[in-house]
DRENVEX-318039 format. One record per residue (C-alpha): residue in one letter; z, x, y. Coordinates in steps of 0.02 Angstrom, whole numbers, padded with zeros to 5 digits, always signed. Example, Ala and Ser with C-alpha at 12.3 -4.5 7.8 and 13.67 -1.06 7.14 Angstrom:
<sites>
A+00390+00615-00225/S+00357+00684-00053/
</sites>
This chain:
<sites>
M+04987+07063+04808/V+05165+07085+04742/H+05261+06927+04696/D+05451+06929+04697/L+05463+06772+04589/R+05387+06765+04416/S+05393+06640+04273/I+05333+06764+04142/S+05430+06905+04063/Q+05406+07075+04141/V+05322+07137+03981/G+05235+06975+03932/T+05066+06908+03983/S+05091+06720+03969/E+05210+06577+04006/P+05230+06405+03924/F+05075+06297+03932/E+05172+06150+04005/L+05237+06257+04148/Q+05064+06325+04185/V+04996+06147+04196/A+05139+06091+04309/R+05105+06239+04423/G+04920+06195+04437/Q+04864+06354+04350/I+04749+06271+04222/P+04593+06188+04296/G+04563+06008+04245/H+04742+05984+04185/S+04890+05900+04269/I+05058+05826+04223/R+05073+05636+04231/N+05244+05554+04233/L+05266+05367+04207/F+05428+05285+04256/G+05473+05104+04285/T+05634+05010+04310/N+05689+04830+04335/P+05863+04754+04334/A+05814+04589+04253/I+05699+04608+04102/G+05710+04449+04000/T+05650+04385+03830/T+05463+04401+03866/F+05372+04567+03862/R+05357+04633+04038/T+05310+04798+04121/P+05459+04861+04224/W+05416+04871+04408/E+05498+04825+04573/N+05478+04635+04567/N+05554+04515+04440/T+05383+04450+04389/A+05241+04499+04274/L+05146+04646+04347/P+04984+04578+04424/F+04815+04666+04424/L+04670+04647+04543/S+04517+04559+04469/A+04399+04657+04582/E+04413+04804+04702/Q+04488+04756+04869/K+04555+04831+05029/L+04745+04833+05024/D+04865+04773+05157/I+05010+04897+05172/I+05158+04802+05245/S+05341+04842+05282/T+05481+04715+05290/S+05551+04807+05443/E+05475+04806+05617/D+05558+04977+05640/D+05422+05049+05527/A+05288+05016+05657/E+05275+05200+05700/G+05299+05362+05604/P+05303+05333+05416/Q+05142+05362+05319/V+05104+05301+05144/L+04988+05379+05015/I+04899+05260+04896/V+04823+05337+04739/G+04720+05232+04620/V+04544+05198+04558/D+04397+05100+04626/G+04291+04974+04531/D+04201+05115+04439/Y+04369+05193+04392/N+04341+05344+04503/E+04504+05410+04572/I+04527+05374+04757/R+04669+05409+04876/E+04708+05363+05055/V+04848+05390+05181/V+04894+05240+05290/A+05009+05241+05441/L+05132+05097+05432/N+05122+04962+05564/G+05285+04872+05526/T+05278+04689+05476/A+05104+04672+05551/G+05033+04781+05414/A+04889+04904+05406/Q+04736+04894+05295/T+04657+05029+05187/Q+04482+05087+05226/Q+04439+05103+05041/N+04430+04969+04907/F+04556+04988+04766/F+04544+04913+04591/R+04704+04987+04519/I+04855+05070+04602/N+04936+05217+04513/D+05048+05282+04652/L+05121+05217+04814/L+05229+05346+04903/L+05288+05402+05072/V+05211+05567+05127/E+05281+05572+05304/G+05443+05499+05371/N+05565+05376+05293/A+05544+05188+05294/D+05681+05065+05339/G+05605+04918+05247/D+05523+04881+05080/I+05339+04929+05078/T+05211+04827+04985/A+05027+04844+04941/E+04957+04668+04948/V+04798+04565+04942/N+04810+04387+05007/S+05001+04398+05001/V+05004+04446+04816/V+05104+04607+04790/Y+05023+04736+04675/A+05138+04885+04709/K+05300+04909+04803/I+05420+05040+04869/I+05599+04980+04881/A+05683+05041+05040/G+05766+05210+05014/R+05670+05258+04856/G+05518+05341+04935/R+05393+05289+04801/N+05351+05149+04681/Q+05424+05146+04505/A+05307+05051+04389/A+05281+05096+04205/V+05092+05086+04214/F+04946+05206+04233/T+04757+05182+04239/V+04659+05332+04176/P+04519+05382+04297/A+04339+05398+04240/G+04302+05566+04161/Y+04483+05596+04110/S+04596+05563+03961/F+04784+05542+03962/Y+04879+05624+03819/L+05049+05541+03804/G+05197+05641+03741/R+05379+05592+03771/I+05443+05414+03796/D+05624+05369+03836/A+05692+05194+03867/F+05865+05138+03920/T+05947+04968+03934/A+06116+04904+03992/T+06193+04729+03982/A+06367+04659+03998/N+06385+04663+03807/N+06256+04792+03762/D+06310+04806+03580/T+06237+04633+03540/K+06077+04641+03643/I+05922+04717+03565/M+05777+04784+03667/T+05601+04786+03596/F+05479+04914+03665/R+05290+04925+03651/N+05141+05019+03723/Q+05006+04904+03787/V+04835+04982+03817/T+04700+04879+03903/F+04523+04948+03892/S+04391+04924+04027/D+04294+04806+03912/G+04445+04689+03901/R+04512+04740+03730/V+04703+04748+03722/F+04801+04853+03597/D+04989+04824+03577/V+05049+04979+03484/A+05203+05083+03444/Q+05321+04934+03446/T+05502+04966+03401/S+05674+04890+03432/F+05837+04975+03477/V+06006+04956+03560/S+06047+05049+03721/R+05930+05200+03707/M+05763+05251+03631/D+05692+05427+03622/I+05516+05462+03559/A+05458+05643+03559/R+05284+05640+03484/T+05232+05787+03376/L+05050+05756+03424/P+04994+05672+03586/F+04933+05492+03592/K+04763+05488+03678/V+04725+05354+03807/S+04540+05359+03849/E+04457+05350+04019/K+04456+05183+04113/S+04603+05119+04010/T+04770+05058+04075/I+04930+05099+03982/E+05089+04999+04011/F+05263+05027+03941/Q+05333+04853+03908/A+05501+04785+03854/K+05589+04624+03812/M+05769+04580+03767/S+05834+04479+03620/G+05934+04370+03740/Q+05974+04347+03924/T+05918+04488+04040/A+05952+04674+04054/D+05932+04821+04172/V+05791+04924+04094/G+05716+05093+04132/I+05569+05170+04038/F+05506+05347+04064/G+05362+05446+03989/D+05255+05597+04020/G+05096+05679+03962/F+04942+05776+04015/L+04797+05707+04116/I+04645+05809+04064/K+04468+05809+04131/E+04350+05787+03985/Q+04192+05893+03980/G+04116+05835+03817/P+04109+05930+03651/M+04131+06118+03653/
</sites>
């Protein structure tokens, strides 16, 4: 087969490792992007996500209610939920929206990593709920959730590379943002690491990746020195299937 488009030089035999992973050419490897934003991060550490509250987590695996705030979403749009079950195995399911009446997943979810539209556009906000508690949300017009959190599935490790954070306030020159990684292990241990403070913008380009082990949840968290601020935090790394020692 002859390909018209190539990402390697005509005389070379390889292309950048990162590009090969992004193209799905290396088995057991994938790119994982984390991005979260919230317009009102205050003086307490909080993970940026769609609601102005602390990010909640399920205490046990549950079926999710997928609900829109618009009755016009009763037909057409479909939502993909990607997460892990109670054993931290990755699961995914597509649910057809049923407007404000909601539709329930067939599978039980313990953590939600992604909530995104895979068919059609939604007129309302879309939430993944259990007993009216919102655990993930798509704001109308965005197409997917934006929460700075990721739970590593069983049998995988996440190798974190770049982290960028941005903040804006009415008088940004006097407001300091403090950033930290919070890693929660499946046994309940919590590590707050890589804490640093800055004004306006932070860029961390790690020389060596930071490993987050299987069944752990990593959150990018922020707090302000005063009042509230519009905050965005972005990161990326490799999700790699572990096969034991070589």
